[in-house]
Structures are given as C-alpha cells and as structure tokens.
N, C-alpha and C positions, 0 to 999 in steps of 0.2 A: 875245799876240794876233797873228794873222797874216791875211794876205789870201789869198783863194783864187779863182783864175780858173776859172769853170765854163763848160761849153758852154751855149749859149743854151737848149737844150732842158731841161737840168736846172734852169737858172735860172727858166725859165718854169714848170716843174712845182712848184718851191718857192714861187713867187709865187702860183700857183693854190691850192696847199695852204694857204698862209698866209691867203689871202683866205677860203677855205672854213671854216677853223678859228677865224678871228678872232685868230690869233697873228701874230707878226712872222716875216719870212723868217729872221732870225737865230735865233729860237727853234726854228723847224722844222729848220734846218740843224744847230744844236747837238744837238737830240734825235736826228737821223739819225746824226750822228757818234758820239754816245754809244751808241746801239743797236749800231752796227757794232763799236765797241771792245768792248762787252760780249760780243758774239757771238764775235769772234776770240779774246778772252781765254778764254772758255769752251772753245773748240776746243783751244787750247794746253793748258789744264789737263787736259782729257780725254785728250789725247795723252800728256801727262806721266804721268798715272796708268797708262795702258796700258804705257808704257815702263818704269815702276817695277815693274809686275807681271811684266815680262819677256816679255810677250806681244806687244810691238810693236817694230817696227824704226824706223829714222830716218824722219821724216815731213817732208812738204813741204806747207804750208798755203796756198801761193800759189794764187790763182784764175786 
C-alpha cells in the first residue's frame, strides 16, 4: 500500500466520478491505475513482438 499526493483537480475529478458512479474514490483510482498498467504493458508487448520480427528498432514509450 502507498500514499499518492494528487493535484487538487485530479482529486476533484476522482471525487465527482466516484459520486456519479456510486463507487469509492479508492475504487476509481485503482481502476484507473489498472487500466493504465494494462495499456502500457500492451504497448511493451507489441513493441517486443515488432523487435522480435526484426522490423523494429529500439523504442521509447515515455509520454
């Protein structure tokens, strides 16, 4: 478990989302983090497949 300091605007958006969905802020934050992790993992897997095919160079997935 860890603590995360969020900018007030993100905190507000999470609170509004939680209120509209009837979920907790923690649930909404957890789901957002999981969605992000899934997306980044998929990108890495795709880039690895491209590299294995020999059709890709080194990659940088930083935003």
